[in-house]
C-alpha positions in Angstrom: 11.0 17.4 -13.0 10.5 16.2 -9.4 11.0 19.8 -8.2 8.2 21.0 -10.4 5.9 18.2 -9.2 6.7 19.1 -5.6 6.1 22.7 -6.3 2.7 22.0 -7.9 1.7 19.9 -4.8 2.7 22.8 -2.6 0.6 25.2 -4.7 -2.5 23.0 -4.0 -2.3 24.1 -0.3 -1.9 27.8 -1.2 -5.5 28.0 -2.5 -7.8 28.0 0.5 -10.8 26.4 -1.3 -8.6 23.6 -2.9 -6.9 23.0 0.4 -10.1 22.5 2.3 -11.5 20.2 -0.5 -8.3 18.0 -0.3 -8.4 17.8 3.4 -12.1 17.0 3.5 -11.6 14.3 0.9 -8.8 12.7 2.9 -10.9 12.8 6.0 -13.8 11.1 4.4 -11.6 8.4 2.8 -10.2 7.7 6.3 -13.7 7.1 7.5 -14.3 4.8 4.6 -11.3 2.7 5.7 -12.7 2.5 9.2 -16.0 1.1 7.7 -13.9 -1.6 6.0 -12.1 -2.5 9.3 -14.8 -2.5 12.0 -16.1 -6.1 12.3 -19.8 -7.1 12.5 -20.6 -8.3 16.0 -20.9 -12.1 16.3 -18.4 -13.0 13.6 -14.8 -14.2 13.8 -13.4 -12.0 11.0 -9.8 -12.6 12.1 -10.0 -16.4 11.2 -11.3 -15.7 7.7 -8.8 -12.9 7.2 -5.9 -15.3 8.0 -7.3 -18.0 5.8 -7.6 -15.6 2.8 -4.0 -14.4 3.3 -2.7 -18.0 3.5 -4.6 -18.9 0.3 -4.1 -15.6 -1.6 -2.7 -17.4 -4.7 -5.8 -19.5 -5.2 -8.6 -17.4 -3.7 -7.3 -14.0 -4.9 -8.4 -14.5 -8.5 -11.8 -16.0 -7.6 -15.1 -14.2 -7.7 -14.9 -13.7 -3.9 -11.3 -12.5 -4.2 -12.3 -9.9 -6.8 -15.2 -8.8 -4.7 -12.9 -8.5 -1.7 -10.6 -6.4 -3.8 -13.4 -3.9 -4.5 -14.4 -3.8 -0.8 -10.8 -3.1 0.3 -10.6 -6.3 2.2 -13.8 -5.6 4.2 -15.4 -8.9 3.1 -12.6 -11.1 4.4 -12.6 -9.2 7.7 -16.4 -9.6 8.1 -16.6 -5.8 8.4 -19.7 -3.7 8.3 -18.5 -2.4 4.9 -18.3 -6.0 3.5 -20.8 -5.2 0.7 -18.7 -2.3 -0.3 -20.0 0.3 -2.7 -20.7 -2.4 -5.4 -24.5 -2.5 -4.8 -24.7 1.2 -5.6 -22.5 0.7 -8.7 -24.7 -2.3 -9.8 -27.9 -0.2 -9.3 -26.5 2.7 -11.3 -25.5 0.3 -14.1 -29.0 -1.3 -14.1 -30.7 2.1 -14.3 -28.4 3.2 -17.1 -29.1 0.0 -19.2 -32.8 0.3 -18.5 -32.7 3.9 -19.7 -31.4 2.8 -23.0 -34.2 0.2 -23.6 -37.2 1.5 -21.6 -38.9 4.4 -23.4 -40.3 5.9 -20.2 -36.8 6.1 -18.5 -35.2 7.2 -21.8 -37.7 10.1 -22.0 -37.1 10.9 -18.3 -33.4 11.1 -18.8 -33.8 13.8 -21.4 -36.2 15.9 -19.4 -35.1 18.8 -17.1 -34.6 17.3 -13.7 -34.9 13.8 -15.0 -31.4 12.9 -14.1 -32.1 13.7 -10.5 -35.0 11.3 -10.5 -33.0 8.5 -12.1 -30.3 9.0 -9.3 -33.1 8.7 -6.8 -34.3 5.5 -8.4 -30.8 4.2 -8.2 -30.7 4.8 -4.5 -33.9 3.0 -3.9 -32.6 0.1 -6.0 -29.4 0.1 -4.0 -31.4 -0.4 -0.7 -33.2 -3.4 -2.2 -29.9 -4.9 -3.5 -28.2 -4.3 -0.1 -31.0 -6.1 1.8 -30.9 -9.1 -0.6 -27.1 -9.3 -0.8 -26.7 -8.7 2.9 -29.0 -11.6 3.7 -27.2 -13.9 1.3 -23.8 -12.9 2.7 -24.9 -13.5 6.3 -26.1 -17.0 5.4 -22.9 -17.6 3.4 -20.8 -16.8 6.5 -22.8 -19.5 8.3 -21.5 -22.1 5.9 -18.0 -20.7 5.4 -16.5 -24.2 4.5 -18.7 -24.3 1.4 -18.1 -20.7 0.3 -14.4 -20.7 1.0 -13.1 -24.2 0.1 -10.5 -25.5 2.6 -11.7 -23.3 5.4 -12.0 -25.1 8.7 -13.8 -23.6 11.7 -16.8 -21.5 12.5 -17.3 -17.9 11.6 -20.7 -17.3 13.3 -20.3 -17.1 17.1 -23.9 -16.3 17.8 -26.3 -19.1 18.7 -29.5 -17.3 17.7 -29.2 -17.5 13.9 -32.2 -15.5 12.9 -31.2 -12.6 15.2 -27.7 -12.9 13.7 -29.1 -12.7 10.1 -31.4 -9.7 10.8 -28.6 -7.9 12.6 -26.0 -8.6 10.0 -28.2 -7.7 7.1 -29.1 -4.4 8.6 -25.5 -3.6 9.5 -24.2 -4.5 6.0 -27.0 -2.4 4.4 -26.2 0.5 6.7 -22.5 0.2 5.8 -23.1 0.4 2.1 -25.6 3.3 2.4 -23.0 5.1 4.6 -20.3 4.6 1.9 -22.7 5.8 -0.8 -23.5 9.0 1.2 -19.8 9.6 2.0 -19.0 9.2 -1.7 -21.6 11.8 -2.6 -20.2 14.2 0.0 -16.8 13.9 -1.6 -18.3 14.7 -5.0 -20.1 17.7 -3.7 -17.5 19.1 -1.2 -14.3 17.4 -2.1 -12.1 16.6 -5.1 -12.8 13.9 -7.6 -15.7 11.4 -8.1 -16.5 10.2 -4.6 -17.8 6.7 -5.4 -14.8 6.0 -7.6 -12.4 7.3 -5.0 -14.0 4.9 -2.4 -13.3 2.0 -4.7 -9.8 3.2 -5.4 -8.8 3.6 -1.8 -10.0 0.1 -1.2 -7.7 -1.2 -4.0 -4.7 0.9 -2.9 -5.2 -0.5 0.7 -3.7 -3.7 -0.6 -0.4 -2.1 -1.6 1.3 -3.1 1.7 0.2 -6.7 1.2 1.4 -6.5 -2.4 4.7 -5.1 -1.3 5.1 -8.0 1.2 4.4 -10.5 -1.5 6.9 -8.9 -3.8 9.5 -9.0 -1.0 8.8 -12.7 -0.4 9.4 -13.4 -4.1 13.0 -12.2 -4.0 13.8 -13.0 -0.4 11.8 -16.2 0.3 12.0 -18.4 3.3 14.5 -21.3 3.4 13.7 -24.1 0.9 11.5 -22.0 -1.4 12.4 -21.0 -4.9 13.8 -17.6 -5.4 13.2 -15.2 -8.3 16.2 -13.9 -10.3 16.9 -10.2 -9.9 16.5 -9.9 -13.6 12.8 -10.7 -13.1 12.5 -7.6 -10.9 13.8 -5.3 -13.6 11.5 -7.0 -16.1 8.5 -6.5 -13.8 9.3 -2.8 -13.2 9.6 -2.2 -17.0 6.3 -4.1 -17.5 4.6 -2.0 -14.8 5.8 1.2 -16.4 4.7 0.1 -19.9 1.2 -0.9 -18.6 0.7 2.4 -16.7 1.8 4.4 -19.8 -0.5 2.3 -22.0 -3.5 2.7 -19.7 -3.0 6.5 -19.4 -2.6 6.8 -23.2 -5.7 4.8 -24.2 -7.8 6.2 -21.3 -7.1 9.8 -22.6 -7.1 8.8 -26.3 -10.0 10.1 -28.4 -10.9 10.8 -32.0 -11.9 14.4 -32.6 -14.7 14.6 -35.1 -14.8 18.2 -36.5 -18.2 19.9 -36.3 -19.2 23.1 -38.1 -22.1 25.3 -36.9 -23.8 27.5 -39.5 -24.9 31.1 -38.8 -28.4 31.2 -37.3 -30.9 33.7 -35.9 -33.0 33.0 -32.8 -35.6 35.8 -32.2 -33.7 39.1 -32.4 -30.3 37.5 -31.7 -28.0 36.3 -34.4 -25.4 33.7 -33.8 -22.3 33.6 -36.0 -21.0 30.4 -37.4 -18.4 28.5 -35.4 -16.3 25.3 -35.5 -15.8 22.8 -32.8 -15.1 19.0 -32.4 -16.9 16.0 -31.0 -14.6 13.8 -28.9 -15.1 10.0 -29.3 -13.3 8.1 -26.6 -11.3 5.0 -27.7 -12.0 3.2 -24.4 -15.7 4.3 -24.2 -16.8 1.3 -22.1 -14.0 1.8 -19.4 -13.6 -1.1 -17.1 -17.1 -2.5 -17.5 -16.4 -5.2 -20.2 -13.7 -6.8 -17.9 -16.1 -6.8 -14.9 -18.9 -8.4 -17.0 -16.6 -11.0 -18.5 -15.1 -12.0 -15.1 -18.4 -12.2 -13.4 -19.9 -14.5 -16.1 -16.9 -16.8 -16.5 -16.8 -17.6 -12.8 -19.8 -19.9 -13.0 -19.3 -22.3 -16.0 -16.3 -24.0 -14.3 -18.3 -24.6 -11.1 -21.3 -25.9 -13.1 -19.4 -28.4 -15.2 -17.4 -29.5 -12.2 -20.6 -30.1 -10.2 -22.3 -31.9 -13.2 -19.2 -34.0 -13.8 -19.0 -35.1 -10.2 -22.8 -35.8 -10.0 -23.0 -37.9 -13.2 -19.4 -39.2 -13.2 -18.8 -38.0 -16.7 -15.2 -37.5 -17.7 -16.0 -35.1 -20.6 -17.7 -32.7 -18.2 -14.7 -32.9 -15.8 -12.4 -32.2 -18.8 -14.4 -29.1 -19.8 -14.3 -27.9 -16.2 -10.5 -28.2 -16.3 -10.3 -26.2 -19.6 -12.5 -23.5 -18.1 -10.2 -22.9 -15.1 -8.7 -19.5 -15.0 -5.5 -19.4 -17.1 -6.5 -22.4 -19.3 -6.5 -21.9 -23.1 -10.3 -22.2 -23.5 -10.8 -19.8 -20.6 -8.5 -17.1 -22.1 -10.2 -17.5 -25.5 -13.7 -17.0 -24.0 -12.4 -14.2 -21.8 -11.0 -12.3 -24.8 -14.2 -12.8 -26.9 -16.5 -11.7 -24.1 -14.5 -8.5 -23.5 -14.8 -7.8 -27.2 -18.6 -8.5 -27.1 -19.3 -6.4 -24.0 -17.2 -3.5 -25.3 -19.5 -3.2 -28.3 -22.6 -4.0 -26.2 -21.8 -1.1 -23.8 -21.3 1.3 -26.7 -24.5 0.1 -28.4 -26.5 0.8 -25.3 -24.9 4.0 -24.1 -23.8 5.7 -27.4 -26.9 7.0 -29.2 -25.7 8.2 -32.6 -29.3 8.9 -33.8 -29.9 11.3 -30.9 -26.5 13.0 -31.5 -27.2 13.4 -35.2 -30.7 14.9 -34.4 -29.2 17.3 -31.9 -26.6 18.5 -34.4 -29.3 19.0 -37.0 -31.5 20.9 -34.6 -28.8 23.4 -33.6 -27.5 23.9 -37.1 -24.4 21.7 -36.8 -22.9 19.3 -39.3 -19.8 17.3 -39.9 -17.9 18.7 -42.9 -18.3 16.4 -45.9 -21.2 14.5 -44.3 -24.9 15.2 -44.8 -27.0 15.9 -41.7 -29.4 13.3 -40.5 -29.1 9.6 -41.4 -25.7 10.1 -43.1 -24.3 11.7 -39.9 -25.7 8.8 -37.8 -24.1 6.2 -40.1 -20.8 8.1 -40.0 -20.7 8.2 -36.2 -21.7 4.5 -36.0 -18.8 3.5 -38.3 -16.3 5.7 -36.6 -17.3 4.5 -33.2 -17.1 0.8 -34.3 -13.6 1.2 -35.5 -12.2 2.9 -32.4 -14.1 0.6 -30.1 -12.2 -2.3 -31.7 -8.9 -0.7 -30.7 -10.1 -0.1 -27.2 -11.5 -3.6 -26.8 -8.1 -5.2 -27.9 -6.3 -3.0 -25.4 -8.7 -4.0 -22.6 -8.1 -7.7 -23.5 -4.3 -7.3 -23.3 -4.6 -5.5 -20.0 -7.0 -8.1 -18.5 -4.8 -11.1 -19.5 -1.5 -9.8 -18.1 -2.3 -10.5 -14.4 -3.6 -14.0 -15.3 -0.4 -14.9 -17.2 1.8 -13.5 -14.4 -0.1 -15.3 -11.7 -0.8 -18.7 -13.4 2.2 -19.1 -15.7 5.0 -17.3 -13.9 4.0 -18.0 -10.3 3.7 -14.3 -9.2 1.4 -13.9 -6.2 -2.0 -12.7 -7.3 -2.0 -9.8 -4.9 1.1 -8.6 -6.8 0.0 -9.5 -10.3 -3.3 -7.7 -9.8 -1.5 -4.3 -9.9 0.0 -5.1 -13.3 -3.3 -4.9 -15.2 -6.9 -5.9 -15.0 -9.6 -3.9 -13.2 -7.3 -2.7 -10.5 -5.0 -0.8 -12.8 -7.8 0.6 -15.0 -9.8 1.9 -12.1 -6.8 3.4 -10.2 -5.3 5.1 -13.2 -8.6 6.4 -14.5 -9.7 7.8 -11.1 -6.3 9.4 -10.4 -6.4 11.1 -13.8 -9.9 12.4 -13.3 -8.9 13.7 -9.8 -5.8 15.4 -11.2 -7.8 17.1 -13.9 -10.1 18.6 -11.2 -7.1 19.7 -9.1 -5.5 21.2 -12.3 -8.7 23.2 -13.0 -8.4 24.9 -9.6 -4.7 25.6 -10.1 -5.2 27.1 -13.6 -8.0 29.3 -12.3 -5.6 30.8 -9.8 -2.9 31.1 -12.5 -0.7 28.2 -11.2 0.8 25.5 -13.5 -1.3 22.3 -13.6 -0.1 18.7 -13.4 -1.3 17.7 -16.8 -0.2 20.9 -18.7 2.5 19.0 -20.7 0.8 15.6 -20.6 -2.3 16.0 -22.6 -2.6 13.4 -25.4 -3.3 15.1 -28.8 -3.0 12.1 -31.1 -5.9 10.9 -33.3 -7.1 7.4 -34.0 
């Protein structure tokens, strides 16, 4: 098996076009890592980086820790890529959601060339978000002891604060726009989705740190508790099970058969044909987890602040139950993932438009009448498989929390056993391998996924 995999990798470099695309992608990803390392002038990034490493168990699962994960550690280094590619992702999501509720944008999305305009609107919105977030981040670094509890010292080395804020905001904005442009270059001239690969390489950049954390678990310093070797075997089996589950559910789909009747357009006659409509089980991807995490970061802080301000024990107790890993937190976390899974499907999956398009082109689902009946059938089918995908997302999202909070596994290690990290990495690698496989099959080489396609139905 390993010989076949090695042979397939060697075949990738026998195709000149594929070879150039792979090398170009690797070069651009290397530049992205430089953007995440070069520090903003006037900041002591080394001090913050050391603090984050020393407090990885408590700060790794926080909102700032999650943001630092997506930036590849650029935020904790005070690098020019500290905002990462997230403002562009946020702008794209906002435009997508607005397209589902704003009639003008919805009409534009269906017009020829409308998608290009929506992408352009997303770039303009990215610039606005970068300027706002860059200014907030520059001010936050001025008060590091409030943003990073327990940090002692001073991050800002410049005495002219306004010049520092303007300079930092512009450099952070430039860093994000550069990452956005590099990602688009990978999409056009490289292999895979460029923006997704930029996020993935930032997540994988923490592998050495996770490896060091795993080593410290089983070979700790004198006086610290040591994990039993059986735990290592259990963790390896859990990792394999999680990866297999993520791959299976990411590729899983329900195939709805579609029959097209014979029709005549002008002087041309088109024979009837049959096809299928794939409905993805995990239609929302990683978005429900991101939404749930972002929202649940704030209630604990709010109740903690109110409890301390008014000296009310009940508010302090609620804040304790809303800490990550507590029973109430896990319950709300699971419910919010379920809610946002259906919310994303409701805003992005338009069964009415699909039913109208099928009717327009003479297509129908066998046993289902065209029009409203088809729309109801698709809505019912999508609701059922979305429940399966949402339950899967909930399990994957809770695994790192349980490992970190209940079993004492360092969060940088636990984050690779599920959650957003695992979903993004596996999904992006599968998409990239599909594109590589396409080039291989076009040149009559065996592809990586030839024997691995999931053909089950839900």
